[in-house]
N, C-alpha and C positions, 0 to 999 in steps of 0.2 A: 674894453677890456681889462683881464687882471692881468696886471703886471707882477705881481708879486709870485715869489718860488720858493719853496721850502722842501726842503726832506725832513721825514719823521720816522721814527722809530718806535712802534707800536709793541706795549710787551702782550704777550698773548695768556690764555688760562693755562700754558701747559710748561709757564715759562722758557717760555721762546723769547725771539725775534723778530719781530719784520720791518723792515723799513721799503721805502719808497720816497715818487716823488710824486706835487701836488702844488698850484696854486690858491687851495682852500684846506685846511689841513680839517677842520672842522667837518665839513662835508664829507670829505674824504671819509675819515673814521667812521660817519654814520654809514657810512656806503658799506664800510668794513663789516659794521657788526650785525648788516641785514644777509650779510652773507657774499653779496657783491664787488667786491674789491677788487679778489683777488683771489686765484685759487688757491692759496698757504692760508690765508685769514678766512677761507671759507672751512677748509679744515680743522684750523688754528684756531678756535674765537679769542678775537684781541678782547684784553679787557682797559686798557688805556696806552694813551699818544703816551706817552716815558720819556719822549725828548723831538724838539723840534729846531730846527734851525732857516731865518731864511738868509737868499743869496741874492745879487742886484742881476745875473741872468739866468736863465734857462741850463744855459751848459753849465757856469759851475755848479749848481745843483745836481745836474743829471752824474757829473765825476765824482761831488760826493758821494751819493748814491749808492755808484760804482765803487768807491774806496769804502763804504763803510759795507756793503753786500759782501765784496768777493777779500778781502783785505782785512779785515778787520774779525778776530776771533771773539769769541762767544762775553769771554773776561775784557776783550777790548770796546766792546760793547756796551759793558756795567759801565766800565770808566767814563766811560761819555754819557752813558746816563745820568750816574751818578755825579757828574763833574757840573 
């Protein structure tokens, strides 16, 4: 069983961000590239994993995913990616 928990941010070809949770970033990115990862990335093709962070628990990771998706502006997401 995989006990790794990641939050990741993808940069899309439209210069937008997609944030998600997974236990395997590389596998999840490949799924997004196939248009099967999420409705958003089906319409907005991802070009790279711009940021990722590992967490000790799924709960911590999901809280961070929520914070990034709901509370950060695009400029703040850029700051996170570039830090």
